[in-house]
FILO-57416 format. One record per residue (C-alpha): x, y negated, z. Coordinates in steps of 0.25 Angstrom, whole numbers, padded with zeros to 4 digits, always signed. Example, Ala and Ser with C-alpha at 12.3 -4.5 7.8 and 13.67 -1.06 7.14 Angstrom:
<selos>
+0049+0018+0031+0055+0004+0029
</selos>
This chain:
<selos>
-0017+0075-0032-0012+0076-0048-0012+0092-0054+0003+0091-0056+0005+0087-0042-0003+0099-0038+0005+0109-0047+0017+0105-0043+0013+0105-0027+0010+0120-0032+0023+0124-0037+0031+0119-0026+0024+0126-0017+0026+0139-0024+0040+0134-0027+0042+0134-0011+0046+0118-0012+0033+0116-0003+0032+0113+0012+0018+0114+0018+0017+0115+0031+0017+0104+0041+0029+0105+0049+0037+0111+0036+0034+0099+0030+0038+0091+0042+0052+0098+0043+0054+0099+0028+0054+0082+0029+0061+0081+0042+0074+0090+0034+0073+0084+0021+0067+0095+0012+0053+0088+0011+0055+0080-0002+0041+0076-0003+0029+0078+0006+0014+0078+0001+0004+0073+0011-0011+0072+0011-0020+0060+0012-0028+0068+0021-0018+0073+0030-0021+0070+0045-0014+0057+0050-0005+0063+0059-0001+0071+0050+0000+0062+0039+0006+0052+0047+0018+0064+0052+0022+0067+0037+0023+0052+0033+0033+0048+0043+0041+0061+0043+0042+0059+0027+0044+0043+0030+0056+0046+0040+0062+0058+0032+0061+0051+0020+0053+0059+0013+0043+0056+0002+0028+0059+0003+0015+0058-0005+0001+0059-0001-0010+0066-0007-0026+0066-0006-0027+0077+0002-0024+0090+0009-0033+0100+0002-0027+0096-0011-0013+0096-0006-0017+0112-0002-0023+0116-0014-0010+0112-0022-0004+0122-0013-0014+0132-0012-0014+0130+0002-0023+0124+0013-0023+0110+0013-0010+0104+0016-0007+0089+0024+0007+0088+0017+0017+0096+0009+0031+0095+0009+0039+0096-0005+0053+0101-0004+0058+0100-0017+0063+0088-0024+0058+0092-0037+0045+0095-0033+0044+0083-0024+0048+0072-0036+0039+0078-0045+0027+0077-0035+0031+0063-0030+0029+0060-0045+0016+0065-0047+0010+0059-0034+0016+0047-0036+0011+0045-0050
</selos>
């Protein structure tokens, strides 16, 4: 993950524009509040399938990152399998950074 993406994730967290717990993430996806899901490649198979199925059904874009430890470090927390971005601005910029 690029330094810019890591920094932007930290800013989104401080701004309160992220959801980091599994049930909150799934709720945000179902309700349409999630604008982007960031999913770790090393998330468990069942967890990854659950998130990908929900994102596909509710048409929420998602990106995969290398590992949950790096994702957790970007947020200043323990390792995270997934994070939902709840703001259009942060989501659009993160998509640009991940897809470039």
